[in-house]
All heavy atoms as a GROMACS GRO file, in nm:
protein
  594
    1MET      N    1   0.081  -0.121   0.000
    1MET     CA    2   0.000   0.000   0.000
    1MET      C    3   0.085   0.127   0.000
    1MET      O    4   0.042   0.230  -0.047
    1MET     CB    5  -0.092   0.003   0.121
    1MET     CG    6  -0.208  -0.093   0.112
    1MET     SD    7  -0.314  -0.104   0.257
    1MET     CE    8  -0.328   0.060   0.312
    2LEU      N    9   0.206   0.118   0.053
    2LEU     CA   10   0.288   0.238   0.066
    2LEU      C   11   0.396   0.249  -0.041
    2LEU      O   12   0.482   0.336  -0.033
    2LEU     CB   13   0.352   0.242   0.205
    2LEU     CG   14   0.253   0.254   0.321
    2LEU    CD1   15   0.327   0.248   0.453
    2LEU    CD2   16   0.173   0.382   0.312
    3ARG      N   17   0.392   0.164  -0.142
    3ARG     CA   18   0.494   0.168  -0.246
    3ARG      C   19   0.496   0.302  -0.319
    3ARG      O   20   0.602   0.357  -0.347
    3ARG     CB   21   0.472   0.056  -0.347
    3ARG     CG   22   0.521  -0.076  -0.302
    3ARG     CD   23   0.508  -0.177  -0.412
    3ARG     NE   24   0.550  -0.306  -0.363
    3ARG     CZ   25   0.543  -0.416  -0.433
    3ARG    NH1   26   0.492  -0.414  -0.554
    3ARG    NH2   27   0.584  -0.529  -0.382
    4THR      N   28   0.379   0.352  -0.350
    4THR     CA   29   0.371   0.480  -0.423
    4THR      C   30   0.430   0.592  -0.338
    4THR      O   31   0.508   0.674  -0.388
    4THR     CB   32   0.226   0.512  -0.460
    4THR    OG1   33   0.173   0.404  -0.534
    4THR    CG2   34   0.216   0.638  -0.541
    5LEU      N   35   0.395   0.596  -0.210
    5LEU     CA   36   0.447   0.699  -0.121
    5LEU      C   37   0.599   0.687  -0.107
    5LEU      O   38   0.671   0.787  -0.109
    5LEU     CB   39   0.381   0.690   0.016
    5LEU     CG   40   0.428   0.790   0.121
    5LEU    CD1   41   0.401   0.932   0.075
    5LEU    CD2   42   0.360   0.763   0.253
    6THR      N   43   0.648   0.564  -0.096
    6THR     CA   44   0.792   0.542  -0.084
    6THR      C   45   0.864   0.589  -0.210
    6THR      O   46   0.968   0.656  -0.203
    6THR     CB   47   0.822   0.394  -0.058
    6THR    OG1   48   0.756   0.353   0.061
    6THR    CG2   49   0.971   0.369  -0.044
    7LEU      N   50   0.810   0.556  -0.326
    7LEU     CA   51   0.871   0.598  -0.451
    7LEU      C   52   0.872   0.750  -0.464
    7LEU      O   53   0.973   0.810  -0.504
    7LEU     CB   54   0.798   0.535  -0.570
    7LEU     CG   55   0.853   0.568  -0.707
    7LEU    CD1   56   0.997   0.519  -0.720
    7LEU    CD2   57   0.767   0.507  -0.815
    8GLN      N   58   0.763   0.814  -0.427
    8GLN     CA   59   0.758   0.960  -0.433
    8GLN      C   60   0.857   1.023  -0.335
    8GLN      O   61   0.923   1.122  -0.366
    8GLN     CB   62   0.617   1.010  -0.402
    8GLN     CG   63   0.516   0.979  -0.510
    8GLN     CD   64   0.374   1.015  -0.467
    8GLN    OE1   65   0.347   1.042  -0.350
    8GLN    NE2   66   0.284   1.014  -0.564
    9SER      N   67   0.870   0.963  -0.217
    9SER     CA   68   0.964   1.015  -0.118
    9SER      C   69   1.108   1.001  -0.166
    9SER      O   70   1.189   1.093  -0.150
    9SER     CB   71   0.947   0.940   0.014
    9SER     OG   72   0.816   0.955   0.063
   10LEU      N   73   1.140   0.887  -0.224
   10LEU     CA   74   1.274   0.869  -0.279
   10LEU      C   75   1.302   0.967  -0.392
   10LEU      O   76   1.409   1.025  -0.401
   10LEU     CB   77   1.293   0.725  -0.328
   10LEU     CG   78   1.306   0.619  -0.219
   10LEU    CD1   79   1.304   0.480  -0.280
   10LEU    CD2   80   1.432   0.641  -0.139
   11ALA      N   81   1.203   0.986  -0.479
   11ALA     CA   82   1.220   1.079  -0.590
   11ALA      C   83   1.244   1.221  -0.539
   11ALA      O   84   1.329   1.294  -0.592
   11ALA     CB   85   1.097   1.075  -0.681
   12MET      N   86   1.171   1.262  -0.436
   12MET     CA   87   1.191   1.396  -0.380
   12MET      C   88   1.329   1.408  -0.315
   12MET      O   89   1.395   1.511  -0.327
   12MET     CB   90   1.082   1.427  -0.277
   12MET     CG   91   0.948   1.454  -0.340
   12MET     SD   92   0.823   1.497  -0.219
   12MET     CE   93   0.882   1.656  -0.166
   13GLY      N   94   1.372   1.305  -0.246
   13GLY     CA   95   1.503   1.307  -0.183
   13GLY      C   96   1.616   1.316  -0.284
   13GLY      O   97   1.712   1.388  -0.265
   14VAL      N   98   1.602   1.243  -0.393
   14VAL     CA   99   1.705   1.246  -0.498
   14VAL      C  100   1.703   1.380  -0.570
   14VAL      O  101   1.808   1.439  -0.596
   14VAL     CB  102   1.685   1.128  -0.596
   14VAL    CG1  103   1.775   1.143  -0.717
   14VAL    CG2  104   1.712   0.995  -0.527
   15SER      N  105   1.584   1.431  -0.601
   15SER     CA  106   1.577   1.559  -0.673
   15SER      C  107   1.625   1.674  -0.585
   15SER      O  108   1.677   1.773  -0.635
   15SER     CB  109   1.435   1.586  -0.723
   15SER     OG  110   1.348   1.608  -0.613
   16GLY      N  111   1.610   1.661  -0.454
   16GLY     CA  112   1.660   1.763  -0.362
   16GLY      C  113   1.805   1.742  -0.322
   16GLY      O  114   1.855   1.812  -0.235
   17ARG      N  115   1.870   1.644  -0.383
   17ARG     CA  116   2.010   1.609  -0.356
   17ARG      C  117   2.034   1.571  -0.211
   17ARG      O  118   2.142   1.594  -0.156
   17ARG     CB  119   2.102   1.724  -0.396
   17ARG     CG  120   2.099   1.754  -0.543
   17ARG     CD  121   2.201   1.858  -0.577
   17ARG     NE  122   2.168   1.920  -0.704
   17ARG     CZ  123   2.206   2.040  -0.739
   17ARG    NH1  124   2.278   2.112  -0.660
   17ARG    NH2  125   2.172   2.088  -0.856
   18LEU      N  126   1.931   1.517  -0.146
   18LEU     CA  127   1.948   1.469  -0.010
   18LEU      C  128   2.001   1.326  -0.007
   18LEU      O  129   2.057   1.282   0.092
   18LEU     CB  130   1.814   1.475   0.066
   18LEU     CG  131   1.756   1.614   0.085
   18LEU    CD1  132   1.617   1.603   0.148
   18LEU    CD2  133   1.847   1.698   0.172
   19MET      N  134   1.976   1.252  -0.116
   19MET     CA  135   2.021   1.114  -0.124
   19MET      C  136   2.058   1.080  -0.267
   19MET      O  137   2.020   1.152  -0.360
   19MET     CB  138   1.914   1.018  -0.071
   19MET     CG  139   1.780   1.028  -0.139
   19MET     SD  140   1.654   0.921  -0.070
   19MET     CE  141   1.626   0.994   0.087
   20SER      N  142   2.132   0.970  -0.282
   20SER     CA  143   2.175   0.924  -0.413
   20SER      C  144   2.134   0.779  -0.430
   20SER      O  145   2.131   0.703  -0.333
   20SER     CB  146   2.326   0.934  -0.428
   20SER     OG  147   2.367   1.067  -0.417
   21VAL      N  148   2.105   0.741  -0.554
   21VAL     CA  149   2.067   0.604  -0.585
   21VAL      C  150   2.179   0.540  -0.664
   21VAL      O  151   2.227   0.596  -0.762
   21VAL     CB  152   1.936   0.600  -0.667
   21VAL    CG1  153   1.900   0.458  -0.705
   21VAL    CG2  154   1.823   0.666  -0.591
   22ASP      N  155   2.222   0.422  -0.620
   22ASP     CA  156   2.318   0.342  -0.695
   22ASP      C  157   2.238   0.237  -0.771
   22ASP      O  158   2.194   0.138  -0.713
   22ASP     CB  159   2.419   0.276  -0.600
   22ASP     CG  160   2.525   0.196  -0.674
   22ASP    OD1  161   2.522   0.193  -0.799
   22ASP    OD2  162   2.610   0.137  -0.607
   23TYR      N  163   2.215   0.262  -0.898
   23TYR     CA  164   2.128   0.176  -0.976
   23TYR      C  165   2.188   0.038  -1.000
   23TYR      O  166   2.116  -0.060  -1.012
   23TYR     CB  167   2.095   0.243  -1.110
   23TYR     CG  168   2.011   0.368  -1.092
   23TYR    CD1  169   2.070   0.495  -1.099
   23TYR    CD2  170   1.876   0.360  -1.067
   23TYR    CE1  171   1.995   0.609  -1.081
   23TYR    CE2  172   1.800   0.475  -1.049
   23TYR     CZ  173   1.859   0.598  -1.057
   23TYR     OH  174   1.784   0.711  -1.039
   24ALA      N  175   2.320   0.030  -1.004
   24ALA     CA  176   2.385  -0.100  -1.026
   24ALA      C  177   2.361  -0.194  -0.910
   24ALA      O  178   2.337  -0.314  -0.930
   24ALA     CB  179   2.535  -0.079  -1.047
   25ASN      N  180   2.365  -0.141  -0.787
   25ASN     CA  181   2.346  -0.225  -0.668
   25ASN      C  182   2.205  -0.218  -0.612
   25ASN      O  183   2.170  -0.295  -0.523
   25ASN     CB  184   2.445  -0.185  -0.558
   25ASN     CG  185   2.588  -0.208  -0.601
   25ASN    OD1  186   2.617  -0.302  -0.674
   25ASN    ND2  187   2.678  -0.123  -0.555
   26GLY      N  188   2.127  -0.121  -0.658
   26GLY     CA  189   1.990  -0.105  -0.606
   26GLY      C  190   1.989  -0.053  -0.464
   26GLY      O  191   1.906  -0.093  -0.383
   27THR      N  192   2.081   0.038  -0.432
   27THR     CA  193   2.088   0.094  -0.297
   27THR      C  194   2.067   0.244  -0.300
   27THR      O  195   2.086   0.310  -0.401
   27THR     CB  196   2.226   0.064  -0.232
   27THR    OG1  197   2.328   0.118  -0.315
   27THR    CG2  198   2.247  -0.085  -0.216
   28VAL      N  199   2.029   0.297  -0.184
   28VAL     CA  200   2.008   0.441  -0.166
   28VAL      C  201   2.092   0.483  -0.047
   28VAL      O  202   2.095   0.413   0.055
   28VAL     CB  203   1.859   0.472  -0.139
   28VAL    CG1  204   1.839   0.621  -0.115
   28VAL    CG2  205   1.772   0.424  -0.252
   29ARG      N  206   2.160   0.595  -0.060
   29ARG     CA  207   2.240   0.645   0.053
   29ARG      C  208   2.219   0.794   0.069
   29ARG      O  209   2.191   0.866  -0.028
   29ARG     CB  210   2.388   0.613   0.036
   29ARG     CG  211   2.458   0.691  -0.071
   29ARG     CD  212   2.611   0.674  -0.061
   29ARG     NE  213   2.679   0.768  -0.146
   29ARG     CZ  214   2.705   0.893  -0.112
   29ARG    NH1  215   2.667   0.940   0.003
   29ARG    NH2  216   2.769   0.974  -0.196
   30ALA      N  217   2.233   0.842   0.192
   30ALA     CA  218   2.220   0.984   0.221
   30ALA      C  219   2.345   1.057   0.175
   30ALA      O  220   2.455   1.005   0.188
   30ALA     CB  221   2.197   1.006   0.369
   31ASN      N  222   2.327   1.176   0.123
   31ASN     CA  223   2.440   1.260   0.083
   31ASN      C  224   2.484   1.345   0.201
   31ASN      O  225   2.404   1.382   0.286
   31ASN     CB  226   2.402   1.351  -0.033
   31ASN     CG  227   2.376   1.273  -0.160
   31ASN    OD1  228   2.426   1.164  -0.179
   31ASN    ND2  229   2.294   1.330  -0.246
   32THR      N  230   2.612   1.378   0.206
   32THR     CA  231   2.661   1.468   0.309
   32THR      C  232   2.631   1.611   0.265
   32THR      O  233   2.634   1.641   0.146
   32THR     CB  234   2.812   1.450   0.331
   32THR    OG1  235   2.879   1.471   0.207
   32THR    CG2  236   2.844   1.311   0.382
   33PRO      N  237   2.604   1.697   0.360
   33PRO     CA  238   2.575   1.836   0.321
   33PRO      C  239   2.698   1.903   0.263
   33PRO      O  240   2.811   1.875   0.303
   33PRO     CB  241   2.533   1.902   0.452
   33PRO     CG  242   2.579   1.812   0.560
   33PRO     CD  243   2.596   1.676   0.502
   34GLU      N  244   2.676   1.992   0.170
   34GLU     CA  245   2.785   2.069   0.111
   34GLU      C  246   2.838   2.167   0.215
   34GLU      O  247   2.760   2.233   0.284
   34GLU     CB  248   2.737   2.144  -0.013
   34GLU     CG  249   2.695   2.052  -0.126
   34GLU     CD  250   2.643   2.129  -0.246
   34GLU    OE1  251   2.652   2.253  -0.246
   34GLU    OE2  252   2.593   2.064  -0.338
   35GLN      N  253   2.968   2.174   0.226
   35GLN     CA  254   3.028   2.262   0.326
   35GLN      C  255   3.002   2.409   0.295
   35GLN      O  256   2.972   2.486   0.383
   35GLN     CB  257   3.179   2.235   0.335
   35GLN     CG  258   3.211   2.096   0.385
   35GLN     CD  259   3.160   2.071   0.525
   35GLN    OE1  260   3.150   2.162   0.607
   35GLN    NE2  261   3.125   1.947   0.554
   36LYS      N  262   3.017   2.445   0.169
   36LYS     CA  263   3.000   2.584   0.131
   36LYS      C  264   2.892   2.591   0.023
   36LYS      O  265   2.905   2.530  -0.082
   36LYS     CB  266   3.131   2.639   0.078
   36LYS     CG  267   3.133   2.788   0.062
   36LYS     CD  268   3.273   2.835   0.026
   36LYS     CE  269   3.278   2.986   0.022
   36LYS     NZ  270   3.409   3.034  -0.016
   37GLN      N  271   2.786   2.663   0.052
   37GLN     CA  272   2.679   2.678  -0.044
   37GLN      C  273   2.724   2.769  -0.158
   37GLN      O  274   2.786   2.873  -0.135
   37GLN     CB  275   2.555   2.738   0.022
   37GLN     CG  276   2.493   2.648   0.127
   37GLN     CD  277   2.430   2.526   0.066
   37GLN    OE1  278   2.385   2.528  -0.048
   37GLN    NE2  279   2.429   2.417   0.140
   38LYS      N  280   2.693   2.728  -0.278
   38LYS     CA  281   2.726   2.810  -0.394
   38LYS      C  282   2.629   2.927  -0.402
   38LYS      O  283   2.510   2.911  -0.385
   38LYS     CB  284   2.717   2.728  -0.522
   38LYS     CG  285   2.814   2.613  -0.526
   38LYS     CD  286   2.794   2.529  -0.649
   38LYS     CE  287   2.883   2.407  -0.648
   38LYS     NZ  288   2.855   2.317  -0.758
   39LYS      N  289   2.684   3.044  -0.426
   39LYS     CA  290   2.600   3.163  -0.438
   39LYS      C  291   2.532   3.163  -0.574
   39LYS      O  292   2.598   3.146  -0.677
   39LYS     CB  293   2.683   3.289  -0.419
   39LYS     CG  294   2.600   3.414  -0.416
   39LYS     CD  295   2.683   3.536  -0.387
   39LYS     CE  296   2.594   3.659  -0.385
   39LYS     NZ  297   2.670   3.780  -0.365
   40LEU      N  298   2.403   3.182  -0.572
   40LEU     CA  299   2.325   3.184  -0.695
   40LEU      C  300   2.349   3.316  -0.768
   40LEU      O  301   2.334   3.424  -0.709
   40LEU     CB  302   2.177   3.169  -0.664
   40LEU     CG  303   2.081   3.170  -0.781
   40LEU    CD1  304   2.109   3.053  -0.875
   40LEU    CD2  305   1.939   3.165  -0.732
   41VAL      N  306   2.387   3.307  -0.893
   41VAL     CA  307   2.408   3.426  -0.975
   41VAL      C  308   2.297   3.432  -1.078
   41VAL      O  309   2.284   3.344  -1.162
   41VAL     CB  310   2.546   3.421  -1.045
   41VAL    CG1  311   2.565   3.543  -1.132
   41VAL    CG2  312   2.657   3.408  -0.943
   42LEU      N  313   2.214   3.534  -1.066
   42LEU     CA  314   2.103   3.550  -1.158
   42LEU      C  315   2.145   3.628  -1.281
   42LEU      O  316   2.217   3.728  -1.271
   42LEU     CB  317   1.988   3.624  -1.090
   42LEU     CG  318   1.919   3.552  -0.976
   42LEU    CD1  319   1.815   3.643  -0.912
   42LEU    CD2  320   1.853   3.424  -1.024
   43PRO      N  321   2.096   3.586  -1.398
   43PRO     CA  322   2.122   3.665  -1.517
   43PRO      C  323   2.050   3.800  -1.509
   43PRO      O  324   1.948   3.813  -1.440
   43PRO     CB  325   2.064   3.581  -1.631
   43PRO     CG  326   2.039   3.446  -1.574
   43PRO     CD  327   2.029   3.462  -1.426
   44GLU      N  328   2.102   3.898  -1.576
   44GLU     CA  329   2.044   4.032  -1.575
   44GLU      C  330   1.898   4.032  -1.622
   44GLU      O  331   1.817   4.108  -1.572
   44GLU     CB  332   2.126   4.128  -1.661
   44GLU     CG  333   2.259   4.166  -1.601
   44GLU     CD  334   2.243   4.245  -1.473
   44GLU    OE1  335   2.152   4.329  -1.463
   44GLU    OE2  336   2.325   4.224  -1.382
   45ARG      N  337   1.867   3.944  -1.716
   45ARG     CA  338   1.732   3.946  -1.774
   45ARG      C  339   1.624   3.901  -1.676
   45ARG      O  340   1.506   3.925  -1.699
   45ARG     CB  341   1.727   3.859  -1.900
   45ARG     CG  342   1.757   3.715  -1.876
   45ARG     CD  343   1.762   3.636  -2.007
   45ARG     NE  344   1.809   3.503  -1.986
   45ARG     CZ  345   1.731   3.401  -1.949
   45ARG    NH1  346   1.603   3.420  -1.932
   45ARG    NH2  347   1.782   3.281  -1.932
   46VAL      N  348   1.660   3.838  -1.563
   46VAL     CA  349   1.558   3.792  -1.468
   46VAL      C  350   1.566   3.863  -1.333
   46VAL      O  351   1.486   3.833  -1.245
   46VAL     CB  352   1.567   3.639  -1.445
   46VAL    CG1  353   1.536   3.562  -1.570
   46VAL    CG2  354   1.700   3.599  -1.389
   47LYS      N  355   1.656   3.958  -1.317
   47LYS     CA  356   1.669   4.026  -1.189
   47LYS      C  357   1.546   4.110  -1.154
   47LYS      O  358   1.515   4.128  -1.037
   47LYS     CB  359   1.794   4.112  -1.187
   47LYS     CG  360   1.920   4.030  -1.174
   47LYS     CD  361   2.039   4.115  -1.149
   47LYS     CE  362   2.160   4.025  -1.129
   47LYS     NZ  363   2.280   4.101  -1.101
   48HIS      N  364   1.474   4.158  -1.252
   48HIS     CA  365   1.355   4.239  -1.225
   48HIS      C  366   1.235   4.154  -1.185
   48HIS      O  367   1.134   4.206  -1.138
   48HIS     CB  368   1.320   4.322  -1.348
   48HIS     CG  369   1.269   4.241  -1.463
   48HIS    ND1  370   1.353   4.170  -1.546
   48HIS    CD2  371   1.143   4.215  -1.505
   48HIS    CE1  372   1.280   4.106  -1.636
   48HIS    NE2  373   1.154   4.132  -1.614
   49VAL      N  374   1.243   4.023  -1.200
   49VAL     CA  375   1.130   3.935  -1.172
   49VAL      C  376   1.104   3.925  -1.022
   49VAL      O  377   0.989   3.914  -0.979
   49VAL     CB  378   1.155   3.795  -1.233
   49VAL    CG1  379   1.048   3.697  -1.194
   49VAL    CG2  380   1.163   3.806  -1.384
   50GLY      N  381   1.208   3.931  -0.939
   50GLY     CA  382   1.192   3.918  -0.794
   50GLY      C  383   1.096   4.019  -0.734
   50GLY      O  384   0.999   3.983  -0.668
   51PRO      N  385   1.121   4.149  -0.753
   51PRO     CA  386   1.029   4.248  -0.698
   51PRO      C  387   0.887   4.236  -0.756
   51PRO      O  388   0.790   4.256  -0.684
   51PRO     CB  389   1.093   4.382  -0.737
   51PRO     CG  390   1.237   4.352  -0.758
   51PRO     CD  391   1.242   4.211  -0.808
   52ALA      N  392   0.878   4.202  -0.883
   52ALA     CA  393   0.746   4.186  -0.944
   52ALA      C  394   0.673   4.068  -0.882
   52ALA      O  395   0.551   4.074  -0.857
   52ALA     CB  396   0.760   4.166  -1.095
   53ALA      N  397   0.745   3.959  -0.853
   53ALA     CA  398   0.684   3.842  -0.790
   53ALA      C  399   0.637   3.875  -0.649
   53ALA      O  400   0.531   3.828  -0.605
   53ALA     CB  401   0.782   3.726  -0.788
   54GLU      N  402   0.715   3.954  -0.577
   54GLU     CA  403   0.674   3.995  -0.443
   54GLU      C  404   0.547   4.080  -0.448
   54GLU      O  405   0.457   4.065  -0.365
   54GLU     CB  406   0.786   4.070  -0.373
   54GLU     CG  407   0.899   3.980  -0.330
   54GLU     CD  408   1.006   4.054  -0.252
   54GLU    OE1  409   0.979   4.167  -0.204
   54GLU    OE2  410   1.116   3.998  -0.239
   55LYS      N  411   0.540   4.170  -0.544
   55LYS     CA  412   0.421   4.254  -0.559
   55LYS      C  413   0.300   4.169  -0.592
   55LYS      O  414   0.192   4.185  -0.533
   55LYS     CB  415   0.443   4.358  -0.669
   55LYS     CG  416   0.326   4.454  -0.687
   55LYS     CD  417   0.347   4.546  -0.804
   55LYS     CE  418   0.417   4.671  -0.763
   55LYS     NZ  419   0.422   4.772  -0.870
   56LEU      N  420   0.316   4.074  -0.684
   56LEU     CA  421   0.206   3.984  -0.720
   56LEU      C  422   0.164   3.899  -0.601
   56LEU      O  423   0.045   3.880  -0.576
   56LEU     CB  424   0.249   3.895  -0.837
   56LEU     CG  425   0.142   3.809  -0.901
   56LEU    CD1  426   0.035   3.895  -0.966
   56LEU    CD2  427   0.204   3.716  -1.004
   57GLY      N  428   0.262   3.849  -0.525
   57GLY     CA  429   0.231   3.772  -0.406
   57GLY      C  430   0.154   3.853  -0.303
   57GLY      O  431   0.062   3.802  -0.238
   58TYR      N  432   0.190   3.979  -0.288
   58TYR     CA  433   0.118   4.065  -0.195
   58TYR      C  434  -0.027   4.085  -0.240
   58TYR      O  435  -0.119   4.077  -0.160
   58TYR     CB  436   0.189   4.201  -0.182
   58TYR     CG  437   0.114   4.298  -0.095
   58TYR    CD1  438   0.116   4.284   0.043
   58TYR    CD2  439   0.039   4.400  -0.151
   58TYR    CE1  440   0.046   4.372   0.123
   58TYR    CE2  441  -0.032   4.489  -0.071
   58TYR     CZ  442  -0.028   4.474   0.066
   58TYR     OH  443  -0.098   4.560   0.146
   59TRP      N  444  -0.046   4.109  -0.368
   59TRP     CA  445  -0.182   4.126  -0.419
   59TRP      C  446  -0.265   3.999  -0.397
   59TRP      O  447  -0.379   4.005  -0.352
   59TRP     CB  448  -0.181   4.156  -0.568
   59TRP     CG  449  -0.131   4.294  -0.605
   59TRP    CD1  450  -0.121   4.402  -0.525
   59TRP    CD2  451  -0.085   4.334  -0.734
   59TRP    NE1  452  -0.071   4.508  -0.595
   59TRP    CE2  453  -0.049   4.471  -0.724
   59TRP    CE3  454  -0.072   4.271  -0.856
   59TRP    CZ2  455   0.001   4.542  -0.831
   59TRP    CZ3  456  -0.022   4.343  -0.963
   59TRP    CH2  457   0.014   4.477  -0.950
   60PHE      N  458  -0.205   3.885  -0.428
   60PHE     CA  459  -0.279   3.759  -0.415
   60PHE      C  460  -0.301   3.720  -0.269
   60PHE      O  461  -0.392   3.644  -0.238
   60PHE     CB  462  -0.209   3.646  -0.489
   60PHE     CG  463  -0.229   3.651  -0.639
   60PHE    CD1  464  -0.141   3.585  -0.722
   60PHE    CD2  465  -0.333   3.720  -0.697
   60PHE    CE1  466  -0.158   3.588  -0.861
   60PHE    CE2  467  -0.351   3.725  -0.833
   60PHE     CZ  468  -0.263   3.659  -0.916
   61SER      N  469  -0.219   3.772  -0.177
   61SER     CA  470  -0.238   3.738  -0.035
   61SER      C  471  -0.368   3.794   0.019
   61SER      O  472  -0.420   3.746   0.119
   61SER     CB  473  -0.120   3.790   0.047
   61SER     OG  474  -0.123   3.931   0.056
   62LYS      N  475  -0.420   3.894  -0.048
   62LYS     CA  476  -0.546   3.955  -0.004
   62LYS      C  477  -0.668   3.881  -0.058
   62LYS      O  478  -0.780   3.911  -0.018
   62LYS     CB  479  -0.552   4.101  -0.052
   62LYS     CG  480  -0.436   4.185  -0.008
   62LYS     CD  481  -0.434   4.200   0.142
   62LYS     CE  482  -0.318   4.288   0.182
   62LYS     NZ  483  -0.297   4.290   0.326
   63LEU      N  484  -0.648   3.784  -0.147
   63LEU     CA  485  -0.758   3.712  -0.209
   63LEU      C  486  -0.767   3.569  -0.156
   63LEU      O  487  -0.672   3.518  -0.097
   63LEU     CB  488  -0.738   3.707  -0.361
   63LEU     CG  489  -0.723   3.841  -0.433
   63LEU    CD1  490  -0.690   3.818  -0.578
   63LEU    CD2  491  -0.848   3.924  -0.417
   64SER      N  492  -0.879   3.506  -0.180
   64SER     CA  493  -0.894   3.366  -0.143
   64SER      C  494  -0.829   3.278  -0.250
   64SER      O  495  -0.802   3.323  -0.361
   64SER     CB  496  -1.042   3.330  -0.128
   64SER     OG  497  -1.104   3.329  -0.256
   65ILE      N  498  -0.809   3.152  -0.215
   65ILE     CA  499  -0.750   3.058  -0.311
   65ILE      C  500  -0.839   3.046  -0.435
   65ILE      O  501  -0.789   3.040  -0.548
   65ILE     CB  502  -0.732   2.919  -0.246
   65ILE    CG1  503  -0.632   2.927  -0.132
   65ILE    CG2  504  -0.690   2.815  -0.347
   65ILE    CD1  505  -0.490   2.951  -0.177
   66ALA      N  506  -0.970   3.044  -0.415
   66ALA     CA  507  -1.062   3.032  -0.528
   66ALA      C  508  -1.048   3.152  -0.623
   66ALA      O  509  -1.050   3.135  -0.746
   66ALA     CB  510  -1.205   3.020  -0.478
   67GLN      N  511  -1.033   3.270  -0.568
   67GLN     CA  512  -1.019   3.390  -0.652
   67GLN      C  513  -0.887   3.387  -0.729
   67GLN      O  514  -0.882   3.422  -0.846
   67GLN     CB  515  -1.027   3.516  -0.566
   67GLN     CG  516  -1.165   3.541  -0.509
   67GLN     CD  517  -1.164   3.654  -0.408
   67GLN    OE1  518  -1.072   3.665  -0.327
   67GLN    NE2  519  -1.266   3.739  -0.415
   68VAL      N  520  -0.780   3.344  -0.662
   68VAL     CA  521  -0.649   3.338  -0.728
   68VAL      C  522  -0.652   3.236  -0.841
   68VAL      O  523  -0.602   3.263  -0.951
   68VAL     CB  524  -0.538   3.303  -0.626
   68VAL    CG1  525  -0.406   3.278  -0.697
   68VAL    CG2  526  -0.524   3.414  -0.524
   69THR      N  527  -0.710   3.119  -0.817
   69THR     CA  528  -0.716   3.017  -0.922
   69THR      C  529  -0.801   3.063  -1.039
   69THR      O  530  -0.770   3.032  -1.155
   69THR     CB  531  -0.769   2.883  -0.869
   69THR    OG1  532  -0.897   2.903  -0.809
   69THR    CG2  533  -0.674   2.823  -0.768
   70THR      N  534  -0.906   3.138  -1.012
   70THR     CA  535  -0.988   3.191  -1.120
   70THR      C  536  -0.912   3.294  -1.201
   70THR      O  537  -0.914   3.292  -1.325
   70THR     CB  538  -1.117   3.253  -1.064
   70THR    OG1  539  -1.189   3.154  -0.990
   70THR    CG2  540  -1.205   3.308  -1.175
   71LEU      N  541  -0.841   3.383  -1.134
   71LEU     CA  542  -0.765   3.486  -1.204
   71LEU      C  543  -0.652   3.427  -1.287
   71LEU      O  544  -0.624   3.473  -1.398
   71LEU     CB  545  -0.707   3.586  -1.102
   71LEU     CG  546  -0.807   3.681  -1.037
   71LEU    CD1  547  -0.740   3.756  -0.924
   71LEU    CD2  548  -0.863   3.777  -1.140
   72LEU      N  549  -0.586   3.323  -1.235
   72LEU     CA  550  -0.475   3.261  -1.306
   72LEU      C  551  -0.520   3.149  -1.398
   72LEU      O  552  -0.438   3.091  -1.470
   72LEU     CB  553  -0.372   3.207  -1.205
   72LEU     CG  554  -0.301   3.310  -1.119
   72LEU    CD1  555  -0.206   3.241  -1.023
   72LEU    CD2  556  -0.226   3.410  -1.205
   73ARG      N  557  -0.648   3.119  -1.395
   73ARG     CA  558  -0.707   3.011  -1.476
   73ARG      C  559  -0.638   2.878  -1.450
   73ARG      O  560  -0.594   2.808  -1.542
   73ARG     CB  561  -0.702   3.046  -1.624
   73ARG     CG  562  -0.785   3.167  -1.655
   73ARG     CD  563  -0.786   3.197  -1.800
   73ARG     NE  564  -0.866   3.317  -1.823
   73ARG     CZ  565  -0.860   3.389  -1.932
   73ARG    NH1  566  -0.781   3.355  -2.029
   73ARG    NH2  567  -0.935   3.495  -1.946
   74VAL      N  568  -0.624   2.846  -1.320
   74VAL     CA  569  -0.562   2.721  -1.277
   74VAL      C  570  -0.672   2.623  -1.244
   74VAL      O  571  -0.771   2.658  -1.182
   74VAL     CB  572  -0.474   2.743  -1.152
   74VAL    CG1  573  -0.418   2.612  -1.100
   74VAL    CG2  574  -0.364   2.842  -1.183
   75GLU      N  575  -0.654   2.499  -1.288
   75GLU     CA  576  -0.751   2.394  -1.255
   75GLU      C  577  -0.680   2.288  -1.172
   75GLU      O  578  -0.568   2.250  -1.200
   75GLU     CB  579  -0.807   2.331  -1.382
   75GLU     CG  580  -0.890   2.427  -1.465
   75GLU     CD  581  -0.946   2.361  -1.589
   75GLU    OE1  582  -0.946   2.238  -1.596
   75GLU    OE2  583  -0.990   2.435  -1.677
   76PHE      N  584  -0.750   2.240  -1.068
   76PHE     CA  585  -0.694   2.134  -0.983
   76PHE      C  586  -0.764   2.004  -1.013
   76PHE      O  587  -0.874   1.993  -1.044
   76PHE     CB  588  -0.713   2.168  -0.834
   76PHE     CG  589  -0.634   2.288  -0.793
   76PHE    CD1  590  -0.697   2.411  -0.776
   76PHE    CD2  591  -0.499   2.278  -0.770
   76PHE    CE1  592  -0.624   2.523  -0.736
   76PHE    CE2  593  -0.426   2.389  -0.730
   76PHE     CZ  594  -0.489   2.510  -0.713
   0.00000   0.00000   0.00000
């Protein structure tokens, strides 16, 4: 019953670089944390997106989930 949940959990762990899969042996192991985090360097063409996203988030925080999904035309 929990195979699907286990597979999803493993997939999330691998995509988040928390664990690695050795496909040859069929094993999973935890990764050690990186000592020094790499600083993210954004290209110039996307630097203006941050403040705009914050403004949009502020506007949407005043609305209900139903209103936001209607405005963005999102279907669940």
